[in-house]
N, C-alpha and C positions, 0 to 999 in steps of 0.2 A: 503494499499500501504505499511504502515513502516514495517507490518508486513513480507509483500513480499520481502520487504528489508532488514531481519535480516533473513528469510530464506535463500536467495540466500545467506549470507555472511558465514552463518554456511554450507549451503548444502556445499559449494566450499571449506571451510577451511577444512573441516571433508573429501571430496574428495581429495582434494592433500595431507592429510595424512595419509591416507586409499593406497592410491597409492603407498605412498613407505614404510608405515608402516611392510607391509607384506612379501617383500621383502628385507627389509636390517636389519641389526643385533639389533634390539630395544626390550626392555624389554618383554618376553614370545612370541615375533612374528614368533621367528625361531621353537619354539616346537609345533606351530598348523601344523595340516591334510589342510591348508587354503589355496593350490596353486591353485585350480580351481579358487577360489573365488576371489582371487588376478587378476588373468591374468580376469577373468569377468569386475573388476574395473577398470583395463588398459587399455583395449579393449574398455569400452564406455567411459574411458574419458572426451571426444572431446564432444559426444554429450553430458555427464553431465553437462560439463562446459559451454557448448552453454548455459542449461538450467538456469546455475544458473547463470550465466553472466547476460542473459535477465530480471528474476527477479529483481538483482539487478538492473540494467536498469532503471528497468520498475515500481521501488520505492526508487531510490535516491532523484530526486526532490520533492516531497512530504514528504520525509525525511527532507529534507532540509529547507524546506519552512515552517514548525514548527515553531509557537514560541517558544516553550519551550527547554528547554536545550538538551531534546532529538539529538536536530537537531546536533550535533556535533556527532553523532554516524554515521553520513552519512560519512565526511571524515575518521573518525577513521576505519570502516569498511574496505574503500577502503585500507588503509596503513595496516592493520591486513590480509588483502588478497593479496596486493600484494606482504609484507614482506612472509608470510608462502609460496606463490606461486614460490616466486625466492628461496628459502632456502631448499625447498625439491625436486625441479625440478633442480638446478645447484648443491649449497652445498653439497648435500645427494645424489646424483643422482648418482650411480654406475660407470658408462662410464664417469662421468664428475670428479671422485676421484681416478679412476686409467685409463689410457688413453692408448693407444694403442704407441707402438714406431714408430717414423716419418720414423726410417730407420732399418734393420737388417741387422748389420754387423758381416758377419763371419771371423777368423782371423786364420791363420794356429797357429801350436802349438809355432813356433817360433816369430810368431809377437803378440800372446797374451797377454791380459794385466790385464787378470784376474788371482788373487793369487790361488795356485794349490791346496790349501785346501778348496778351497770353494767346495760347494756340487753342483753336477748339474745332469739333468736330459738328461742321452744322448740316442742315435739313431743311429743304420744303417742300411742302405739300401742299396742292388744293390751295398756292396763296399764303399758308401761314408758314413761315418760318423761323427756325431755333435753334441755337448752340449751343453746344456742350463744352464744357473747357475741362481738356484733359487735363488739369491742375485737382480737376472732382472726380470724374471719369475713370480717370487712372487707379483711383483707389476705389470706389465701389465696384468695379470693372463691369457693371452691369446696372440699369436706369430705366425703369420705365416712364413711357411719359405717351402723351398725344399728342398726333401733329396733322393738322388739318383733318381732324375727324377720326383717324388713324391709329388704331393703338400700336408703338413701339420699341423697338429693345434698342437702345443706345449700348453698346459694349464696349470695351478696349482691355488691350492688354498691355502693361506695361514692359514685360518679356519678349514681345515681338513687335512693339509700336506699331500693333493694328487696330485704327478706328472704323468697327463697322456697326449698320444701322439694319437690322433684318426688322420682319414682322412674326411679332410672336405667336403665330397660328400655326395648326398642325393637321392637317385634312381639319379645314374649313374650321376648326375651334380654338378659343383663344388658350394659352397655354403659362404656366407658372414656371420659373427656372430661378436654382440655385447655383453658386458654385461649388461649385466641389473639388477642383484640383487643376492639374494641366499637363497634357500630354505634349510633348516636344517642345517644350516651354511655351506652348499655347494654355489663356485659360480654357478649360472647361466647364460646362454649365452641365446641370442633373433636370430633367423635364419631372413635375410631381405627377403627373398622371400615370405614366411607365418605369420613371427609374432611368431611361435613358440618358447615355452621356453624350453633348455636342461640342463639337469645336467651334472656339470663338473669330477664329480666324475667316471661318467660310461658311459658317451656320450649321454644318454636316453631323447627322448623330454618328459617330464611331463606334457605339458598341451599343449594346440591348437591344428592345425588342424594338425600335424603330429606326435601327440601323442603317444606315445609306440615305435615310430621310435630307430633306435639306429644308431649310428656313429660308423664305424668300429675302433676299435684300435688296437693300434701298439707294438710291444714289445720295450719296455723300462727300461732303469736301472736309479734308483737313486745310484751314489757312489762321492768319490770327483775326485776331473779335474787330480789330479796327477795319480791315479788308473785309470781314464777313459784314459790319455793319453797312460799310460802303455800298455794298452790294445790295443790301436788305435792310435798309432803316426802319423797319417798320420791326424787325426781328425779336423775337425775346431769346433771353440770355439765362442759362440754368443759374442759381445763387447758390453759394454756399451753404451746407448743412449743419447749424452751430456744432449738432452733436456730433460733428467727427472734425470741428475748428483744428484740431490737434494734430489730424490725422492729414490733410492736404499738402501737397507740399508746398513749402514758400517761396525757395528759389525758383531760380529757372533752368538750373544746371541739366535734368531732365529732358526740359523740352527744347533748347538748344544746342544740345550733344556735346556739354561740356563733363559732364559725369562720367566716371570711370567706375562705376559698381559692378561687380562680375555679370551679375544678371540685367541690371537697366542701362548699365552703361554705354557709350557711343565707342567706337572705335574710328578716328578721324582718316585712316587710311583707306582705300579703296575696296571692295571685294572681298573684305573680311566679315567674319559672323558676325558681329556689329555693327560694321558700316551699315550707312544708308542707303537707299533705295526706291526709289520712285518705282513701281509693278503697274501693268494695264493689262487686260486680258480683254480682246474682243475676238469675234467668233472662236472662242474655245482657244485659242491662240494665246500666251501671255509672254510677255518680255520685261525686263527690268533695266531699268535706268541709274546710271551710277549718279547720287546725291551731289559729290564733288565735281563731276561734268556739266549736269546742269547748274551748278552753281556758277561755271565758268562760259558755258555758253549761251543761259537763261533760256535759249528756245530750240527747242530740237523738233526737226519736220523728219517724219518716218513713216512707216508702213508697216503695217499689222495684219495677216492674215488677208493680204491685198486691199485696206480698209486706211486710205492717209489718215495720217494723224500730225496732230501737233501738241505738244507740252511745254510749256512753259512757266516760269518761276515769277512772279511779279515783282517792281520794285524794292518789295518790306526784307528779300533775301528767304523769307520763311511760309508763304502759300503758294501753289502752284494749283495749276489747270491742265485740263488736257480735255481736247478737240476732235472729232473728224473735223478734216478739212474738207470744201466743197469738192476737190479734186486733186489729183497728185501734183497738180503743177502748180497750185498755188501756195506762194509762200510768203510767211508772216513777218512784219517785223512788231518789235513792242516800243512802242510810245506811250510811257509813262500807263497808266493802267487799262491803254489802248493794245488790240492787237490788227493791223492794219495791213492790207495786201491790195496792191494797186490802188481803184478807190474807193474801197469797203473798207470798215471799219466797226470792230466791234468789241465792244466792253469784255470786262475778264466774266462776266456771267454770261457770255455767250451771247449776248442780245447785237442789232447791230440796226441801222437803216432800213438794210437792204434783206433783211433775215436773221435768221438763227441758228449758230453753230451748236452742233447735237455733241454736247458733253457727255465724258468717258467718268466712269467710274476709276479714279487714281490715287493709290495709297502707296503713302510714306512709311516703311518698314524698316527694321531689322535684314540683314539678305539671307541669314540664317533662316528665318521664317520663311521669306517668298518664296527661295529654293527648295522648303521643305514642302511647302503646302500649295506648290506650284512645280513640279518635279521635271516637268517637260517646258520650263523654261528658256527662254534664251535671251542674251545680255546683249544689249546695247553697245 
């Protein structure tokens, strides 16, 4: 029975560690293709806890009643199990470390308290424009809101530098999500209905009953708040939740790329894991553009899957835009906040006197993220 107790302690400790190890940024864990195994462990955690707990209960009294010094392994085992269980289920649990806002406050430009040089993820639907500062959504990872009468899930992963906004409906029904961990350094959400795990970078269910299902992604832009308000002066801006004032980033190191932290810091060289790229996907073909080169050239004319595109960096050197060109011969120049080609001129919203440019979703993210989740990508 002493061995039964020992096996129960060892089994429970290993279970609690494994339950977190594969879905949190621990040494080696994020480079494995282990998501299905991690999901299986997570799904069976309560039956396994009951099994190992029963083994401990069966063996604890025989262990304690022994006359040898090994009797002290009984209380020691309980302390170790309690400590590991608490640490891995509370202190290291994703949704305990990064909590959802208690209230989502959206303010008009005249009442906004967010600095205008902060980066935001912006969206406009049915005439309703809203901006979500990275300063806030980088901590929360997901924020629920309604834009233009449509429910949205605003998400951000600081380890991948990916901002995405999805329609949070599955099979025509609204769904709720919680942050459960990460896979290949990308934030991962669990849906309430089936417990399936969803990848933040592309809205795909990667394991569980809904594996292979995709959340519809909505068009977004990552720009400075000043640039966003210049394009959408009537936009509303997400404000800080006072409950999390101490959790929000106070400095600009992450946004400006001056941080050197192992998980969220930036490598200033090109095409390194933590280098910035702008990623575009057109007609199921993806291409990455080096941020350093974009900063030098300011405007890039290219072709993706037979579609002529233009990628432009605005004068603030932080906001970027991508559009479909009218044809392969059209070449733009950047004059202030306008794209000019011959006699035609377009604002950075894509609007012009002679028509409108089709906007493309463009994502600034770490190179390791783009190439992992777009494995067929090419480089410009």
